[in-house]
N, C-alpha and C positions, 0 to 999 in steps of 0.2 A: 281656243277659238279658231277655227283653221279660217284660211284666209280668200276660199270662197264667202264665208257668209260674213268677214267684214267689206268684201266688198258690195254684196248685196246693202250695207245698213248707208253706203255712202248713198243711194238712193233712199233708204230709209229719212238721212240727213239735209238729204234735199226736200224733202217730203214738210222734214220737218220747220224749214226756212218758209217754204212756202203759205204753211196752215197758220204760221208760227202771227200773223197781225192781222187773220180772221174774225171778227167776232161770231163765236157758233152761239145758237139755243141749247140751252140742257138737254132738250129733245134732239137734237141733232148728234149727240157722245155720240159715238161709237166706241162700246167696250174692247171692240178687238184694233182698234187706230190707237192707242194713247193719246195723248197731247205731251206727255213729257216725255222725252225719253232717256234711258238712264245714259251718264256720262260715261261710260265703259262702253256703251255702243257710239257715243257720240265719238270719242276717242278714235277708235278704231275706223273711223268713217273718216274723219279729218286728216289721220295719217294716209289712210287709201288713195283718198280724193287729190291732195297734196305732191303725193308721188304719181297718179294719173295726170297732174294738170304738169309736173315739172319734167316728164316724160312724154305728154302731150302737147297742146299748143305753146306750151308759153316754152321749152325748153327749145321745139323743134323750130319754131319759126326764130328764134335766137341765136339756133347755130346755123341756119341757113343764113342771116344776116352776116355772121362771123366765116363763114365759108367752109366751119365744119364740115358742111354736109350742101349739098346741090336743091334746089328747086327744080322738075325736069316737067312741071305738068301743071296744070289748073293755075289754083293761087298761092302754091308756094313756085313754079315759076314768078310767078308775076311780083313775091316778095322776094326772091332771091335775085328781082332788076331795081328791091329797093323803092316796091310800092306794095304797103299796109293800107287795108281799108278799116273804117269801120267796123263792118260786117265781119271781118277775118277775128278781132280781138273778141267781140261780142259774146261769145259762150266763154270764154278765159274769166271774162269779168261776172258776167252773171250768172251763169250758173255752175261756176267753180271757187272761183275768189274767195267772192263775197257770203254765198254760204257756205264756206268752209269756217269763215272767220265767226259765224252769226253763231254756228255749232261752237266754237272753242267759248265765246262769251256764254252760253250757255253753259259748257262744261264751267266756269271759273267759275260762277253765279251757281250754280248747285254743288260745287267744290265749296264754297263757304258758309254754305246753308249746313252742310253737313261734317264741316272741320274735317275736309280731306283736301288738306294742301297740296298733298303729292300731284295728286290729281289736278289740281288747279296750275301745279308749277309746272307739268304737263305743255298743259293746254296753252299758258301763257309762251313756251317755248315755240310751240306748233304758229301760235300767232303772229308771234316776232316774225319766225319764218316767213309766213305765208306776206304779213304787211311789207316786208323787204321787198321780196320776190314785184310786188304790186306798186309797192311806189318806185321801184327801180325801172319800170317798165313804165310809169305813166307822169309822175312827177307827183304832183299833186293830186291826192284821193282823198273821198272822205272816209271820214272813221270818227270822229269826235262826236258827230254830230247821224252817223248811219244805226240802221241798226232798230230803229222806232216804228217800224211798222206801219199803219196808221194813221199814227200821230206826227209821220212826219215823212212825205213823199218823198221831199226835196230836199237832204242834205247838202249842207256846204262842204265846202272841202279844205281840208288841212294843209297846211304847203308840206313841200316836202323836207325841208328842216325841221317841223315840228314833228314829222311823224318818224325820222329819224330820233329824234327826241325819247317821241312814246314808244320805239322796239329796244331801245335800253334802259328806261323805265323796266318795261315787260319782263326784261333776261335780268335785271336787277333784282325783282322780286322774285322771277323762277327762283334764282339761286337759293334764296332763303327758307320759302317753302319747299322746294326737294329735299332740304336736309333737315324738314322739322324732323321730329326723335316720334311723332304720333300724327297719324293719319286713321281718317275712321273707314273709309274707300283706301285699298293699294291697287296700283297699278297692273301689277301681275303679268297672265298671257296677252290679256284683253289690250296691251299697250304691243303693238305690231313690229314696235322700231326699236326698240332697247329689253321688251318684255322684263318690263322692272326693276332694269338695273337705274336705279336712282345717280350712280355717284356717273354714269355715262353721259345720262340727262344734265347732270350739273357741268361737265366737260363740255358737251355740245353749247349749253347758255354761254359759257365763256368764249369758246370760238368764236360763236356768232358775233359777240361780243366786238370781239378783234375783226370781224369781218366788215361792220357797219364803221367801226372808227375807223379802219383803216379803207374804206370809201370815200374820205373826207381829205385823202391825198392833194387835194388840190384847193381846198378849204383853208386846212389847218396843219401845214406838214409837217412839222415837230411835234405836234400838239397828237395829231392824228395817232402818228408815227408810234411816241411812247404810250397812247391808250391801249394801242394793241398789242403791244409787247406785255403789256402789265396784267393785258385780257389774260393772255395766251400761257402765263406763268401757270393759269388752272386749265387751260384749255386740253387737248386732244395729246396723246402720246404716244399713240401706236394704231396701224389700222384696223387694228379688230373694234376700234371702239369708234368710228365713222357714223355718223348719222343716216342712215339708208335704209329705203323699205326694198326690203326683197320680193318677189313676185315667186310664184308657185308654177310648179309643170304641168299643167290642166291647162285648158282650151279655157275655162271661163276665172281664171287665176293666172292671166298672160299679160306680161310684163308689156307698157302701151307702144312702144314704139315697135315691137314684134306685133302687137295687133296693127297697129298704122304697116309698115312696111309689107303684112300679110294681106291686108283685104284694099291699099290702096299702090304702092309704089312710086308714087308721084316726087320720092326726096332717096338720094342716091349719095353717095361720098360725094364733097366737092374736090376738084386738081388741087387747089391749092393746099388743103392740108391733107392729102393722099402722098404729093411729092415732099412734103415739107418730112414725114417721117417715113416716107421712101430714101430719100436721097441723102437721110441720114442712120441709115438702117439701126430702126429705132427698132425695140426689140417688139416692142408694142402695135408694129403693123398688122399682125394677124390678128392680133386680138379687136383689133379698132375697122379694118377693113377687113372685106370677103372678096375676094380673087373673083374676076371678070375672066372668063374664056383666062384661064392660067396667069394674068396677069393683073396688078395693083391699077385699076382705070379711075381717077374721080372726073369727076362731068364738071365740064367749065361751067364758073356760076351765071346765071343767066341766059345759057344756051340749052334749049331742049334736045339733049343727047345722051345716053345711057352710060352709068358709070357704075360701079361696083359698089355694093350695097354697105351697111352697115356690119358690122362683125362679131363676132357672138361676144362679146364683154359686156355690151350694153343693149345689144339686140336679139337676146336670146328669148326663148319662152319665160326663163324663170332669173332673167338679166335684172339686177338691182339699179334703182332711182335711188341715185344720190340726192342730196340733204346738204350736209358739209364734212368735209373728209379732212384725213390728217394731212394729206398732201397738200391740202392748199392751208391747212395753217401754216406747215412752213414756208409755205411761198410769199405768205402774209407776211412771218418773222422775218425774210432775208427783203424782202421791198422795205419792210419798215425798219430795220438796222440802218438800211441802205441812204433813206432818206435820212438816217439820223448823223452818217457819216462814218457808219460804225462798219467799215468793210469785210474788216476778218468777221464780224461775227454773220457778217451778210451772206458772205461765200459759203459757208459753213453750215448755216441753216438752206441756202439754194442747192447744196449739194445733196445735202438730207432730204429735199424737198422731192428733188427730181428720182432719187432711189426707194422713198418709200411710194413714188409712181412705178416704178415698176416693179414692186413686188405687191402692190396691189394689183394689180393690171394681170401679172405675167407670172408672180408666186416667187420669184427670185429678182435679186438687183446682179447677181454674179454674169457681168456683164461687162469685162473686162474696157474694148478697147469702145464699146460705147460710153461707159461713165468715165473714161479717161477723155476722150471727148465736150461731153457733155455735161459730167457732172467732176468736174473736178478745177472750180473752180479758185483764184486766192484773191487775197485781197485789192493783188495789180490787176487783175481781168474780172472782177466780177461786176455786173452792170444791170442798169434794167431790163436792158435791149434780151440780154440774159435770161433774165428772172422771168419776164413779160412771157417771152419765148416755149421756155418750156411750162409755163403754169397755163398757157393755150394747149398746149398739147395734153399735158394733165387733165384740165376740166374740161377735155371733149364730152358731149351731150350734154353737157349743163347750161344753165340760164345765166352762171357767172360771170361765164367767161366775155358775155356781152357787157358787162358793167365793165371788166379789162379792160376791153379794145377801147371802150368812148371815154374813159377814164384817162387811160395813159398814152393812146394811139399805137399800143403795141399789141402784137406784132404790125409790120407793115403790111394791111391786103392789098388786096391790088384790086381797083374798082371791076366790079360786073359788065360781063359785056353787054349792049341793048339795055343798060341802065337807066329805068324812066328819071331820075332823080341821085339827090347825094344819098350816103347813107345813110337811114333810118336812125338819130339820135332816142328817139320815142315811141311807142307805140299813139297811135290815134285814140282818142275817147268815145269805148263805141259807143254804135247806135240807139241802145237804150237809155244812156245819158244823155244824148243829143234830144230824144224822145220825150224821156220822164222828167228830166231834171236839167234841161238845154240854160236856163239863167246861173247855174253855179260851174256851170262846164269850165274850166277855164280857155281862156283864146291861146292858143299854141300850135303849133304844126309841126309835123316831124321831125323838121330840123333846130328844134329850142330843146338849148342842152338843157339840162337835166340840172337841180340844184347844187350837186356837187362836181358838174361840170363846166361851169360857167367861167 
């Protein structure tokens, strides 16, 4: 299956979600528009759709908040001033994240009916990923009571603590199913992430388990650290196993950051992040930032001024959108060891994480001066600030960095100029929920902490 076809399936998947609750008479059935879409189509749709979300509104808004990027026009300038509206997030919730989750649940049901645990396992890893991003943006969300169509237009909300339990349960089930010896339907080329490599799906599931355990660093510091380390023993072991969606070289297959920068231009590199790279002679600078008139110039967050564009690594037409990566796994390992007082192990994992990111972005870690200054920590010098600062750099373009900044307060990012309020700790619930499900929408503000941040 080529990428253009898979992207068209995103629209097909959304239509399935929209018509799924309709009660059509048999005379209205169109044989050229089947009501049931095969799992192979829905999986490609979910993978591509989630990549568009992470490289679109979800990732872009998060990166403006964390000052990797700076909004310099229209809604992104306002978001850069710490103000997000219900309309800003409506599309991501209503037309992307929830339709993707609906389709993934359909895949799981179809896989159970056809004795195809490999499809179910991959869908559960994807579902855990989408649920994780959704709950880490909004907190409590509809899930257990959702996806019922006309039978229930007003689903209640599960708490974020409950959603985290669901995520871990989905991943546990996925690990078992992906290792099943028999599966009537197999993933193959319809899987646009791993091309049917079940071992990598299992490693991704374990690494995701570590991520969501590690998010609980303020809830259960010791237990969450040990749980994360336990999961990582079966997680990623190299950059070759990264869970990511790679886009194509045609305009119809383009990376979402590339599309946005080409069509809108409301977002450039932020001064804080650009200066951090430049001041440390970071080898990733040329990959992350495009020079402006011969120099690297980030825009001041909250100010409508020009700045360097995103660099080629994440903003080229065929750039990848990462879901979870080996460098992230190593940074989680470093943080977990540090929380347990295992400083020697923490320093080793941290050094490995920085070098893994260098290899992932530049193709090499042979930068002696930079490695000496930034990837040579010892048991005596390792600190949480070191870990989180380098993780902040390595995780550029991802939604996950906003979780880290809220959870740890590191790195210490300056307040945006012309700020309209404090830095947001969550997204507002979308207008569609206020309109159609108001009685169940939690009473929170942008500065109400999430479960793991209280």
